[in-house]
C-alpha positions as CSV (number, residue, x, y, z in Angstrom):
1,M,57.3,-34.1,-0.4
2,H,55.2,-33.2,-3.5
3,A,52.0,-31.4,-2.6
4,V,49.8,-34.1,-4.1
5,A,51.4,-36.6,-1.8
6,A,50.3,-34.5,1.2
7,T,46.7,-35.7,0.3
8,A,47.8,-39.1,1.6
9,R,48.2,-37.5,5.0
10,W,44.9,-35.7,5.2
11,T,43.0,-38.7,4.0
12,A,44.7,-40.7,6.8
13,A,43.4,-38.0,9.1
14,A,39.9,-38.6,7.8
15,R,40.3,-42.3,8.5
16,A,41.5,-41.5,12.0
17,K,38.5,-39.4,12.7
18,E,36.1,-42.2,11.6
19,S,38.1,-44.7,13.6
20,R,37.5,-42.7,16.8
21,R,33.7,-43.0,16.5
22,E,32.0,-45.6,18.7
23,D,30.0,-46.7,15.6
24,A,33.0,-46.6,13.3
25,I,32.3,-48.3,9.9
26,F,36.0,-49.4,9.8
27,T,38.9,-49.1,12.2
28,D,42.4,-47.9,11.2
29,P,44.6,-47.9,14.3
30,Y,47.5,-46.5,12.4
31,A,45.9,-43.6,10.6
32,D,46.4,-41.0,13.3
33,Q,50.2,-41.5,13.4
34,L,50.5,-41.7,9.6
35,A,48.5,-38.4,9.3
36,G,50.7,-36.5,11.7
37,L,50.1,-32.9,12.5
38,E,50.4,-31.9,8.8
39,G,47.6,-34.3,7.8
40,T,45.3,-33.3,10.7
41,T,45.8,-29.6,9.9
42,L,45.1,-30.1,6.2
43,F,42.0,-32.2,6.9
44,A,40.6,-29.5,9.1
45,R,41.3,-27.0,6.2
46,Y,39.4,-29.2,3.7
47,D,36.7,-30.8,5.8
48,N,33.6,-29.2,4.4
49,P,30.2,-30.9,4.8
50,G,30.4,-34.3,3.0
51,V,34.1,-34.5,2.5
52,G,35.0,-36.6,5.6
53,E,31.8,-38.6,5.2
54,F,32.7,-39.4,1.6
55,I,36.2,-40.6,2.5
56,S,34.7,-42.9,5.2
57,I,32.2,-44.3,2.7
58,R,34.8,-44.7,0.0
59,T,37.2,-46.5,2.4
60,R,34.6,-48.9,3.6
61,Y,33.2,-49.5,0.1
62,L,36.6,-50.4,-1.3
63,D,37.5,-52.4,1.9
64,D,34.5,-54.6,1.1
65,L,35.3,-54.8,-2.6
66,I,38.9,-55.9,-1.8
67,R,37.6,-58.6,0.5
68,R,35.4,-59.9,-2.3
69,H,38.1,-59.9,-4.9
70,A,41.3,-60.6,-3.0
71,G,40.9,-64.2,-4.2
72,L,42.1,-63.1,-7.6
73,G,45.5,-63.4,-5.9
74,Q,46.9,-60.0,-7.1
75,V,45.8,-56.6,-5.9
76,V,47.4,-53.4,-7.1
77,L,46.8,-50.1,-5.2
78,L,47.6,-47.2,-7.5
79,A,48.8,-44.1,-5.6
80,A,48.6,-46.1,-2.4
81,G,49.8,-43.3,-0.2
82,M,49.3,-43.9,3.5
83,D,46.9,-46.8,2.8
84,T,47.0,-49.5,5.6
85,R,44.9,-52.3,4.2
86,S,47.9,-54.6,4.1
87,V,47.9,-54.5,7.9
88,R,44.2,-54.0,8.9
89,L,42.3,-56.2,6.5
90,P,42.1,-60.0,6.5
91,W,43.8,-61.6,3.4
92,P,43.5,-65.0,1.9
93,P,46.5,-67.3,1.8
94,G,48.8,-66.5,-1.1
95,A,47.4,-63.0,-1.8
96,V,50.0,-60.5,-3.1
97,L,49.4,-56.7,-2.6
98,Y,51.4,-54.3,-4.7
99,E,51.4,-50.7,-3.5
100,V,52.4,-48.2,-6.3
101,D,53.4,-44.7,-5.4
102,Q,56.3,-42.3,-5.0
103,A,59.2,-44.2,-3.4
104,D,59.9,-41.6,-0.7
105,L,56.3,-41.7,0.5
106,L,56.2,-45.5,0.6
107,E,59.5,-45.5,2.5
108,E,58.2,-43.1,5.0
109,K,55.1,-45.1,5.6
110,D,57.1,-48.3,6.0
111,K,59.2,-46.6,8.6
112,R,56.2,-45.4,10.5
113,L,54.4,-48.7,10.4
114,A,57.5,-50.5,11.6
115,E,57.8,-48.1,14.5
116,L,54.2,-48.8,15.4
117,G,54.8,-52.5,15.3
118,A,52.4,-53.1,12.5
119,R,52.6,-56.4,10.6
120,H,51.4,-57.1,7.1
121,A,48.7,-59.7,6.8
122,C,49.6,-60.5,3.2
123,D,52.6,-60.6,0.9
124,R,52.8,-56.8,0.5
125,R,55.3,-55.3,-2.0
126,A,56.1,-51.6,-2.2
127,V,56.6,-50.4,-5.8
128,G,58.2,-47.0,-6.0
129,A,57.2,-45.7,-9.4
130,D,55.8,-42.6,-11.1
131,L,52.4,-43.3,-12.6
132,T,53.2,-41.1,-15.5
133,G,56.3,-43.2,-16.2
134,D,57.0,-46.9,-16.8
135,W,55.2,-48.2,-13.8
136,P,54.2,-51.5,-15.5
137,A,57.9,-52.4,-15.7
138,A,58.4,-51.6,-12.0
139,L,55.4,-53.8,-11.2
140,R,56.8,-56.7,-13.2
141,E,60.2,-56.3,-11.5
142,A,58.3,-56.6,-8.1
143,G,56.8,-59.9,-9.2
144,W,53.5,-59.0,-10.7
145,D,52.3,-61.5,-13.2
146,P,50.6,-59.8,-16.2
147,A,49.1,-63.1,-17.3
148,A,47.1,-63.5,-14.1
149,P,43.8,-61.6,-13.3
150,T,44.4,-58.6,-11.0
151,L,42.2,-56.3,-8.9
152,W,43.3,-52.7,-9.7
153,V,42.3,-50.0,-7.2
154,A,42.4,-46.3,-8.1
155,E,41.3,-44.5,-4.9
156,G,41.4,-40.7,-4.6
157,L,43.6,-40.5,-7.7
158,L,41.9,-39.8,-11.0
159,F,40.6,-36.2,-10.2
160,Y,44.2,-35.1,-9.5
161,L,45.2,-35.9,-13.1
162,P,44.3,-33.9,-16.2
163,E,41.7,-35.8,-18.3
164,P,44.2,-37.0,-21.0
165,A,46.5,-38.4,-18.2
166,A,43.6,-40.1,-16.5
167,R,42.5,-41.7,-19.7
168,L,46.0,-42.8,-20.6
169,L,46.5,-44.4,-17.2
170,L,43.3,-46.4,-17.4
171,E,44.0,-47.4,-21.0
172,R,47.4,-48.6,-20.0
173,I,45.9,-50.7,-17.2
174,A,43.3,-52.1,-19.6
175,G,46.1,-53.0,-22.0
176,A,48.2,-54.6,-19.4
177,A,45.5,-56.4,-17.4
178,A,44.8,-60.1,-18.0
179,P,41.2,-61.2,-18.8
180,G,39.1,-61.4,-15.7
181,S,40.8,-58.4,-14.1
182,V,38.7,-55.9,-12.2
183,L,39.1,-52.1,-11.8
184,A,37.6,-50.2,-8.8
185,G,37.8,-46.6,-7.6
186,D,36.2,-43.3,-7.6
187,L,35.5,-40.4,-9.9
188,L,34.6,-36.8,-9.4
189,S,31.7,-35.3,-11.3
190,H,32.2,-32.3,-13.6
191,Q,29.5,-30.6,-11.5
192,S,32.0,-30.7,-8.6
193,M,34.4,-28.7,-10.7
194,I,32.0,-25.9,-11.4
195,S,29.6,-25.9,-8.5
196,E,29.5,-22.8,-6.3
197,F,29.5,-25.1,-3.3
198,S,32.9,-26.4,-4.3
199,R,34.5,-23.1,-5.0
200,E,36.1,-22.5,-1.7
201,G,37.5,-26.0,-1.4
202,L,38.8,-25.9,-4.9
203,R,40.5,-22.6,-4.1
204,R,42.2,-24.0,-1.0
205,L,43.4,-27.1,-2.9
206,T,44.8,-25.0,-5.7
207,E,46.6,-22.7,-3.2
208,D,48.1,-25.8,-1.6
209,G,49.4,-27.1,-4.9
210,C,47.1,-30.1,-5.3
211,P,44.1,-28.9,-7.4
212,W,41.3,-31.1,-8.7
213,L,41.9,-31.3,-12.5
214,F,39.2,-33.6,-13.9
215,G,35.6,-34.6,-13.4
216,T,33.0,-36.3,-15.5
217,D,29.2,-36.5,-15.3
218,E,29.3,-39.6,-17.6
219,P,31.5,-42.1,-15.7
220,E,30.2,-45.1,-17.6
221,E,31.1,-43.5,-20.9
222,F,34.5,-42.3,-19.7
223,L,35.5,-45.7,-18.4
224,S,34.2,-47.5,-21.5
225,G,36.3,-45.3,-23.6
226,C,39.3,-46.4,-21.6
227,G,38.6,-50.1,-22.1
228,W,36.5,-50.8,-19.0
229,R,32.9,-51.9,-18.7
230,V,31.2,-50.6,-15.6
231,T,29.5,-53.4,-13.6
232,E,28.6,-51.4,-10.5
233,L,28.2,-47.6,-10.0
234,R,27.2,-46.0,-6.7
235,M,26.8,-42.5,-5.4
236,P,27.4,-41.8,-1.7
237,G,24.1,-42.1,0.2
238,E,22.7,-44.7,-2.2
239,E,22.0,-48.3,-1.1
240,G,25.4,-50.0,-0.8
241,A,27.3,-46.8,-0.5
242,S,25.9,-45.1,2.7
243,Y,26.8,-47.1,5.8
244,G,24.8,-44.5,7.8
245,R,27.3,-41.8,7.1
246,W,25.9,-39.7,4.3
247,P,24.5,-36.5,5.8
248,W,21.8,-36.0,3.2
249,N,18.8,-38.3,3.0
250,P,17.7,-38.9,0.4
251,P,20.9,-38.3,-1.6
252,L,20.7,-35.9,-4.6
253,P,19.6,-37.5,-7.8
254,R,22.3,-38.0,-10.3
255,E,20.7,-35.6,-12.8
256,A,20.9,-32.7,-10.3
257,K,23.0,-29.9,-11.7
258,G,25.1,-27.4,-9.8
259,F,26.0,-29.7,-6.9
260,P,29.2,-31.6,-6.1
261,Q,28.9,-35.3,-6.7
262,N,31.1,-38.4,-6.6
263,F,30.9,-41.9,-8.1
264,L,32.2,-45.2,-6.8
265,F,32.7,-47.8,-9.5
266,V,33.6,-51.3,-10.3
267,A,34.5,-52.3,-13.9
268,A,35.4,-55.3,-15.8
269,N,38.1,-55.9,-18.4
270,D,36.4,-57.7,-21.3
271,R,39.6,-58.7,-23.2
272,P,39.0,-62.0,-24.9
273,L,40.6,-65.1,-23.3
């Protein structure tokens, strides 16, 4: 399996760690089995201060966001990996969830979930496609309606792409999405790419074949340039993006230089009706 796909395993291990807490901010009963020994080992390798906490915060933040917007009827998870929201979140009647990722990874997850007796709580459709290829065609073949509003989720994805590829992906989504669509996800700051506090983690990721490739200190400008207007932006530890997990209080101000930072965003597609 491609090295970047292994990130799906160690983020599952992070979800498993959160789920074992008595005060867990979400519960993923399948994460431990989906992570396996490989995911648990990798997570231990990467779990520097703030890493596991951010994954927990990001998971809960996007859980809540999906609950709020699932009424759109169509949700697309880009690079869905070992995501389990189809089986652990409540879904409104008629909701269709499309999970886009490498076919072999989705097949492996399906097999493991079936062995665990997991049942999807929505109409969940696996879409095996390369996000650098013609994934919109694969989505349409799976039943996605380009004329209907869609919630698009890019979680833990964009910083693994070179900036031109990240821009192209978001521009293609903006061009394909119907008016009223919503985009949500996370971005890494450029400071995270150059901070001395990130150096060791970046080295390990590069050694393992899944380096971070892109970060921006101006997420609103970046997303606007890709056709999306930011309607909400949070940094971990801020109100609405803490859940009692962020280890530093107060969180660093956005203008602080030399420190790793992440952004959680929600954006609107302003194409005319």
